[in-house]
PDB file of N, CA, C and O in Angstrom:
ATOM      1  N   UNK A   1       1.558  75.459 -47.727  1.00  0.00           N
ATOM      2  CA  UNK A   1       1.101  76.896 -46.879  1.00  0.00           C
ATOM      3  C   UNK A   1       0.879  76.802 -45.379  1.00  0.00           C
ATOM      4  O   UNK A   1       1.693  77.058 -44.492  1.00  0.00           O
ATOM      5  N   UNK A   2      -0.860  76.229 -45.217  1.00  0.00           N
ATOM      6  CA  UNK A   2      -1.401  75.478 -44.255  1.00  0.00           C
ATOM      7  C   UNK A   2      -0.064  75.372 -43.577  1.00  0.00           C
ATOM      8  O   UNK A   2       0.733  75.965 -42.849  1.00  0.00           O
ATOM      9  N   UNK A   3      -0.226  74.583 -44.054  1.00  0.00           N
ATOM     10  CA  UNK A   3       1.357  73.531 -43.069  1.00  0.00           C
ATOM     11  C   UNK A   3       2.027  74.746 -41.566  1.00  0.00           C
ATOM     12  O   UNK A   3       1.753  74.918 -40.378  1.00  0.00           O
ATOM     13  N   UNK A   4       3.207  75.444 -42.803  1.00  0.00           N
ATOM     14  CA  UNK A   4       3.946  76.539 -41.810  1.00  0.00           C
ATOM     15  C   UNK A   4       3.026  77.517 -41.293  1.00  0.00           C
ATOM     16  O   UNK A   4       3.778  78.320 -40.741  1.00  0.00           O
ATOM     17  N   UNK A   5       1.686  77.986 -41.120  1.00  0.00           N
ATOM     18  CA  UNK A   5       0.587  79.099 -40.421  1.00  0.00           C
ATOM     19  C   UNK A   5       0.688  77.768 -39.014  1.00  0.00           C
ATOM     20  O   UNK A   5       0.939  78.081 -37.850  1.00  0.00           O
ATOM     21  N   UNK A   6       0.358  75.902 -39.609  1.00  0.00           N
ATOM     22  CA  UNK A   6       0.206  75.533 -38.516  1.00  0.00           C
ATOM     23  C   UNK A   6       1.047  75.429 -37.311  1.00  0.00           C
ATOM     24  O   UNK A   6       0.658  75.712 -36.178  1.00  0.00           O
ATOM     25  N   UNK A   7       2.139  75.037 -37.600  1.00  0.00           N
ATOM     26  CA  UNK A   7       3.220  75.073 -37.157  1.00  0.00           C
ATOM     27  C   UNK A   7       4.121  76.171 -36.010  1.00  0.00           C
ATOM     28  O   UNK A   7       4.575  76.107 -34.867  1.00  0.00           O
ATOM     29  N   UNK A   8       4.034  77.139 -37.100  1.00  0.00           N
ATOM     30  CA  UNK A   8       3.892  78.872 -36.303  1.00  0.00           C
ATOM     31  C   UNK A   8       3.087  78.992 -34.642  1.00  0.00           C
ATOM     32  O   UNK A   8       3.468  79.292 -33.511  1.00  0.00           O
ATOM     33  N   UNK A   9       2.194  78.703 -35.080  1.00  0.00           N
ATOM     34  CA  UNK A   9       0.550  79.038 -34.276  1.00  0.00           C
ATOM     35  C   UNK A   9       0.730  77.629 -33.381  1.00  0.00           C
ATOM     36  O   UNK A   9       0.253  77.337 -32.285  1.00  0.00           O
ATOM     37  N   UNK A  10       0.989  77.406 -33.646  1.00  0.00           N
ATOM     38  CA  UNK A  10       1.221  75.933 -32.307  1.00  0.00           C
ATOM     39  C   UNK A  10       2.893  76.473 -31.331  1.00  0.00           C
ATOM     40  O   UNK A  10       3.013  76.848 -30.165  1.00  0.00           O
ATOM     41  N   UNK A  11       3.834  76.307 -32.306  1.00  0.00           N
ATOM     42  CA  UNK A  11       4.668  76.976 -31.193  1.00  0.00           C
ATOM     43  C   UNK A  11       4.610  78.225 -29.832  1.00  0.00           C
ATOM     44  O   UNK A  11       4.913  78.293 -28.641  1.00  0.00           O
ATOM     45  N   UNK A  12       3.897  79.268 -31.121  1.00  0.00           N
ATOM     46  CA  UNK A  12       3.157  80.251 -30.035  1.00  0.00           C
ATOM     47  C   UNK A  12       2.449  80.067 -29.005  1.00  0.00           C
ATOM     48  O   UNK A  12       2.697  80.660 -27.955  1.00  0.00           O
ATOM     49  N   UNK A  13       1.196  78.999 -29.167  1.00  0.00           N
ATOM     50  CA  UNK A  13       1.382  78.504 -28.438  1.00  0.00           C
ATOM     51  C   UNK A  13       1.740  78.238 -27.344  1.00  0.00           C
ATOM     52  O   UNK A  13       1.357  78.774 -26.304  1.00  0.00           O
ATOM     53  N   UNK A  14       2.840  77.018 -27.516  1.00  0.00           N
ATOM     54  CA  UNK A  14       3.185  76.777 -26.397  1.00  0.00           C
ATOM     55  C   UNK A  14       3.943  77.315 -25.752  1.00  0.00           C
ATOM     56  O   UNK A  14       4.375  77.046 -24.631  1.00  0.00           O
ATOM     57  N   UNK A  15       4.316  78.749 -26.964  1.00  0.00           N
ATOM     58  CA  UNK A  15       5.678  79.429 -25.927  1.00  0.00           C
ATOM     59  C   UNK A  15       4.435  80.176 -24.203  1.00  0.00           C
ATOM     60  O   UNK A  15       4.739  80.509 -23.058  1.00  0.00           O
ATOM     61  N   UNK A  16       3.198  80.121 -24.912  1.00  0.00           N
ATOM     62  CA  UNK A  16       2.492  81.135 -24.508  1.00  0.00           C
ATOM     63  C   UNK A  16       1.882  81.102 -23.077  1.00  0.00           C
ATOM     64  O   UNK A  16       1.575  81.856 -22.154  1.00  0.00           O
ATOM     65  N   UNK A  17       1.885  78.970 -23.649  1.00  0.00           N
ATOM     66  CA  UNK A  17       1.777  78.379 -21.589  1.00  0.00           C
ATOM     67  C   UNK A  17       2.603  77.797 -21.439  1.00  0.00           C
ATOM     68  O   UNK A  17       2.215  76.764 -20.895  1.00  0.00           O
ATOM     69  N   UNK A  18       4.431  77.761 -21.697  1.00  0.00           N
ATOM     70  CA  UNK A  18       4.987  77.954 -20.858  1.00  0.00           C
ATOM     71  C   UNK A  18       5.274  78.364 -20.428  1.00  0.00           C
ATOM     72  O   UNK A  18       4.631  79.321 -19.998  1.00  0.00           O
ATOM     73  N   UNK A  19       6.936  78.071 -19.917  1.00  0.00           N
ATOM     74  CA  UNK A  19       7.980  79.263 -18.569  1.00  0.00           C
ATOM     75  C   UNK A  19       8.580  79.570 -20.168  1.00  0.00           C
ATOM     76  O   UNK A  19       8.546  80.800 -20.199  1.00  0.00           O
ATOM     77  N   UNK A  20       8.889  79.304 -20.951  1.00  0.00           N
ATOM     78  CA  UNK A  20       9.878  80.759 -21.670  1.00  0.00           C
ATOM     79  C   UNK A  20      11.360  79.849 -21.804  1.00  0.00           C
ATOM     80  O   UNK A  20      12.362  80.474 -22.152  1.00  0.00           O
ATOM     81  N   UNK A  21      11.476  78.300 -21.507  1.00  0.00           N
ATOM     82  CA  UNK A  21      12.642  77.729 -21.054  1.00  0.00           C
ATOM     83  C   UNK A  21      13.019  76.611 -22.238  1.00  0.00           C
ATOM     84  O   UNK A  21      13.005  75.395 -22.046  1.00  0.00           O
ATOM     85  N   UNK A  22      13.225  77.006 -23.004  1.00  0.00           N
ATOM     86  CA  UNK A  22      13.276  77.238 -24.357  1.00  0.00           C
ATOM     87  C   UNK A  22      14.760  77.588 -24.991  1.00  0.00           C
ATOM     88  O   UNK A  22      15.478  78.587 -24.964  1.00  0.00           O
ATOM     89  N   UNK A  23      14.874  76.149 -25.630  1.00  0.00           N
ATOM     90  CA  UNK A  23      16.667  76.780 -26.345  1.00  0.00           C
ATOM     91  C   UNK A  23      16.440  77.547 -27.333  1.00  0.00           C
ATOM     92  O   UNK A  23      15.335  77.800 -27.814  1.00  0.00           O
ATOM     93  N   UNK A  24      17.898  78.110 -27.813  1.00  0.00           N
ATOM     94  CA  UNK A  24      18.016  78.653 -29.115  1.00  0.00           C
ATOM     95  C   UNK A  24      17.531  78.069 -30.332  1.00  0.00           C
ATOM     96  O   UNK A  24      16.910  78.822 -31.082  1.00  0.00           O
ATOM     97  N   UNK A  25      17.633  77.317 -30.547  1.00  0.00           N
ATOM     98  CA  UNK A  25      17.447  76.560 -31.585  1.00  0.00           C
ATOM     99  C   UNK A  25      15.596  76.371 -32.145  1.00  0.00           C
ATOM    100  O   UNK A  25      15.078  76.275 -33.258  1.00  0.00           O
ATOM    101  N   UNK A  26      14.820  76.392 -30.155  1.00  0.00           N
ATOM    102  CA  UNK A  26      13.798  76.743 -30.469  1.00  0.00           C
ATOM    103  C   UNK A  26      12.900  77.657 -31.209  1.00  0.00           C
ATOM    104  O   UNK A  26      11.822  77.490 -31.779  1.00  0.00           O
ATOM    105  N   UNK A  27      13.954  79.039 -30.956  1.00  0.00           N
ATOM    106  CA  UNK A  27      13.653  79.698 -31.397  1.00  0.00           C
ATOM    107  C   UNK A  27      13.939  80.310 -33.127  1.00  0.00           C
ATOM    108  O   UNK A  27      13.503  81.172 -33.890  1.00  0.00           O
ATOM    109  N   UNK A  28      14.883  79.300 -33.094  1.00  0.00           N
ATOM    110  CA  UNK A  28      15.414  79.543 -34.870  1.00  0.00           C
ATOM    111  C   UNK A  28      14.858  79.072 -35.689  1.00  0.00           C
ATOM    112  O   UNK A  28      14.964  79.344 -36.884  1.00  0.00           O
ATOM    113  N   UNK A  29      14.116  78.224 -35.162  1.00  0.00           N
ATOM    114  CA  UNK A  29      13.202  77.384 -35.911  1.00  0.00           C
ATOM    115  C   UNK A  29      12.033  77.859 -35.866  1.00  0.00           C
ATOM    116  O   UNK A  29      11.243  77.238 -36.577  1.00  0.00           O
ATOM    117  N   UNK A  30      11.534  78.863 -35.216  1.00  0.00           N
ATOM    118  CA  UNK A  30       9.732  79.174 -35.374  1.00  0.00           C
ATOM    119  C   UNK A  30      10.872  80.209 -36.487  1.00  0.00           C
ATOM    120  O   UNK A  30      10.893  79.848 -37.664  1.00  0.00           O
ATOM    121  N   UNK A  31      11.900  81.618 -36.039  1.00  0.00           N
ATOM    122  CA  UNK A  31      12.216  82.088 -36.652  1.00  0.00           C
ATOM    123  C   UNK A  31      11.362  81.371 -38.634  1.00  0.00           C
ATOM    124  O   UNK A  31      10.451  81.704 -39.393  1.00  0.00           O
ATOM    125  N   UNK A  32      12.778  79.977 -38.536  1.00  0.00           N
ATOM    126  CA  UNK A  32      12.768  80.032 -39.715  1.00  0.00           C
ATOM    127  C   UNK A  32      11.139  79.292 -40.937  1.00  0.00           C
ATOM    128  O   UNK A  32      11.213  79.211 -42.163  1.00  0.00           O
ATOM    129  N   UNK A  33       9.677  78.816 -39.947  1.00  0.00           N
ATOM    130  CA  UNK A  33       8.682  78.804 -40.153  1.00  0.00           C
ATOM    131  C   UNK A  33       8.328  80.040 -40.531  1.00  0.00           C
ATOM    132  O   UNK A  33       8.052  80.143 -41.726  1.00  0.00           O
ATOM    133  N   UNK A  34       8.244  81.103 -39.814  1.00  0.00           N
ATOM    134  CA  UNK A  34       8.135  82.028 -39.705  1.00  0.00           C
ATOM    135  C   UNK A  34       8.647  83.348 -41.037  1.00  0.00           C
ATOM    136  O   UNK A  34       8.445  84.491 -41.449  1.00  0.00           O
ATOM    137  N   UNK A  35       8.848  83.024 -41.085  1.00  0.00           N
ATOM    138  CA  UNK A  35       9.834  83.569 -42.719  1.00  0.00           C
ATOM    139  C   UNK A  35       9.535  82.471 -43.553  1.00  0.00           C
ATOM    140  O   UNK A  35       9.838  82.892 -44.670  1.00  0.00           O
ATOM    141  N   UNK A  36       9.062  81.150 -43.703  1.00  0.00           N
ATOM    142  CA  UNK A  36       8.049  80.401 -44.685  1.00  0.00           C
ATOM    143  C   UNK A  36       7.130  80.542 -44.655  1.00  0.00           C
ATOM    144  O   UNK A  36       6.855  79.864 -45.645  1.00  0.00           O
ATOM    145  N   UNK A  37       6.228  80.894 -44.331  1.00  0.00           N
ATOM    146  CA  UNK A  37       4.863  80.873 -43.622  1.00  0.00           C
ATOM    147  C   UNK A  37       4.365  82.693 -44.659  1.00  0.00           C
ATOM    148  O   UNK A  37       3.375  82.931 -45.350  1.00  0.00           O
ATOM    149  N   UNK A  38       5.588  83.608 -44.296  1.00  0.00           N
ATOM    150  CA  UNK A  38       4.869  84.511 -45.393  1.00  0.00           C
ATOM    151  C   UNK A  38       5.657  84.843 -47.180  1.00  0.00           C
ATOM    152  O   UNK A  38       5.217  85.590 -48.054  1.00  0.00           O
ATOM    153  N   UNK A  39       6.677  84.132 -47.204  1.00  0.00           N
ATOM    154  CA  UNK A  39       7.223  83.776 -47.814  1.00  0.00           C
ATOM    155  C   UNK A  39       6.109  83.080 -49.096  1.00  0.00           C
ATOM    156  O   UNK A  39       5.882  83.710 -50.129  1.00  0.00           O
ATOM    157  N   UNK A  40       5.557  81.848 -48.845  1.00  0.00           N
ATOM    158  CA  UNK A  40       4.504  81.422 -49.451  1.00  0.00           C
ATOM    159  C   UNK A  40       3.035  82.160 -49.436  1.00  0.00           C
ATOM    160  O   UNK A  40       2.176  81.826 -50.252  1.00  0.00           O
ATOM    161  N   UNK A  41       2.744  83.444 -48.208  1.00  0.00           N
ATOM    162  CA  UNK A  41       1.659  84.203 -48.823  1.00  0.00           C
ATOM    163  C   UNK A  41       2.040  85.004 -49.695  1.00  0.00           C
ATOM    164  O   UNK A  41       1.130  85.297 -50.470  1.00  0.00           O
ATOM    165  N   UNK A  42       3.120  85.550 -49.931  1.00  0.00           N
ATOM    166  CA  UNK A  42       3.866  86.455 -50.771  1.00  0.00           C
ATOM    167  C   UNK A  42       3.645  85.766 -52.510  1.00  0.00           C
ATOM    168  O   UNK A  42       3.356  86.079 -53.665  1.00  0.00           O
ATOM    169  N   UNK A  43       3.976  84.794 -51.754  1.00  0.00           N
ATOM    170  CA  UNK A  43       3.615  83.627 -53.710  1.00  0.00           C
ATOM    171  C   UNK A  43       3.211  83.715 -54.025  1.00  0.00           C
ATOM    172  O   UNK A  43       3.389  84.324 -55.079  1.00  0.00           O
ATOM    173  N   UNK A  44       1.236  82.987 -53.437  1.00  0.00           N
ATOM    174  CA  UNK A  44       0.252  82.409 -53.362  1.00  0.00           C
ATOM    175  C   UNK A  44       0.011  83.457 -54.597  1.00  0.00           C
ATOM    176  O   UNK A  44      -0.153  83.028 -55.739  1.00  0.00           O
ATOM    177  N   UNK A  45      -0.004  85.125 -54.243  1.00  0.00           N
ATOM    178  CA  UNK A  45      -1.186  86.192 -54.731  1.00  0.00           C
ATOM    179  C   UNK A  45       0.131  86.185 -56.401  1.00  0.00           C
ATOM    180  O   UNK A  45      -0.421  86.037 -57.490  1.00  0.00           O
ATOM    181  N   UNK A  46       1.829  86.359 -56.391  1.00  0.00           N
ATOM    182  CA  UNK A  46       2.490  87.070 -57.637  1.00  0.00           C
ATOM    183  C   UNK A  46       2.204  85.402 -58.475  1.00  0.00           C
ATOM    184  O   UNK A  46       1.876  85.473 -59.660  1.00  0.00           O
ATOM    185  N   UNK A  47       2.271  84.663 -58.148  1.00  0.00           N
ATOM    186  CA  UNK A  47       1.980  83.463 -59.061  1.00  0.00           C
ATOM    187  C   UNK A  47       0.799  82.725 -59.300  1.00  0.00           C
ATOM    188  O   UNK A  47       0.622  81.671 -59.910  1.00  0.00           O
ATOM    189  N   UNK A  48      -0.213  83.715 -58.519  1.00  0.00           N
ATOM    190  CA  UNK A  48      -1.786  83.216 -59.558  1.00  0.00           C
ATOM    191  C   UNK A  48      -1.757  84.794 -60.862  1.00  0.00           C
ATOM    192  O   UNK A  48      -2.414  84.948 -61.891  1.00  0.00           O
ATOM    193  N   UNK A  49      -0.905  85.537 -60.331  1.00  0.00           N
ATOM    194  CA  UNK A  49      -0.774  86.226 -61.653  1.00  0.00           C
ATOM    195  C   UNK A  49      -0.091  86.423 -62.159  1.00  0.00           C
ATOM    196  O   UNK A  49       0.094  87.607 -62.440  1.00  0.00           O
ATOM    197  N   UNK A  50       0.513  85.734 -62.497  1.00  0.00           N
ATOM    198  CA  UNK A  50       1.666  85.290 -63.593  1.00  0.00           C
ATOM    199  C   UNK A  50       1.571  84.050 -64.459  1.00  0.00           C
ATOM    200  O   UNK A  50       2.169  83.912 -65.526  1.00  0.00           O
ATOM    201  N   UNK A  51       0.376  82.736 -63.631  1.00  0.00           N
ATOM    202  CA  UNK A  51       0.122  82.294 -64.391  1.00  0.00           C
ATOM    203  C   UNK A  51      -1.480  82.759 -64.678  1.00  0.00           C
ATOM    204  O   UNK A  51      -2.213  81.794 -64.892  1.00  0.00           O
ATOM    205  N   UNK A  52      -2.153  84.100 -64.718  1.00  0.00           N
ATOM    206  CA  UNK A  52      -3.615  84.423 -64.772  1.00  0.00           C
ATOM    207  C   UNK A  52      -4.436  83.712 -64.605  1.00  0.00           C
ATOM    208  O   UNK A  52      -5.408  83.646 -65.357  1.00  0.00           O
ATOM    209  N   UNK A  53      -4.225  82.747 -63.240  1.00  0.00           N
ATOM    210  CA  UNK A  53      -6.291  82.491 -62.873  1.00  0.00           C
ATOM    211  C   UNK A  53      -6.240  83.251 -61.464  1.00  0.00           C
ATOM    212  O   UNK A  53      -5.423  83.991 -60.918  1.00  0.00           O
ATOM    213  N   UNK A  54      -7.604  82.676 -61.100  1.00  0.00           N
ATOM    214  CA  UNK A  54      -8.640  83.620 -60.630  1.00  0.00           C
ATOM    215  C   UNK A  54      -9.359  82.643 -59.859  1.00  0.00           C
ATOM    216  O   UNK A  54      -9.392  81.413 -59.876  1.00  0.00           O
ATOM    217  N   UNK A  55     -10.129  83.854 -58.935  1.00  0.00           N
ATOM    218  CA  UNK A  55     -10.283  82.643 -57.812  1.00  0.00           C
ATOM    219  C   UNK A  55     -11.426  82.158 -58.044  1.00  0.00           C
ATOM    220  O   UNK A  55     -11.713  81.243 -57.272  1.00  0.00           O
ATOM    221  N   UNK A  56     -12.544  82.516 -59.144  1.00  0.00           N
ATOM    222  CA  UNK A  56     -13.603  82.207 -59.721  1.00  0.00           C
ATOM    223  C   UNK A  56     -12.785  80.784 -60.935  1.00  0.00           C
ATOM    224  O   UNK A  56     -13.499  79.797 -61.118  1.00  0.00           O
ATOM    225  N   UNK A  57     -11.553  80.803 -61.559  1.00  0.00           N
ATOM    226  CA  UNK A  57     -11.439  79.488 -62.258  1.00  0.00           C
ATOM    227  C   UNK A  57     -11.266  78.844 -61.841  1.00  0.00           C
ATOM    228  O   UNK A  57     -11.168  77.752 -62.402  1.00  0.00           O
TER     229      UNK A  57
END
């Protein structure tokens, strides 16, 4: 999950410092990694709750 966060962050930094001359594929790829990042963020606490683990274990 940290990998997806890093990829999205780096892609956004690249867009910030460039002139937005990227292709449509770049923005689609950014969307894919953003969705994977969000799904991982949502799934982590849900799966921990199902397994019955807490942060203290």
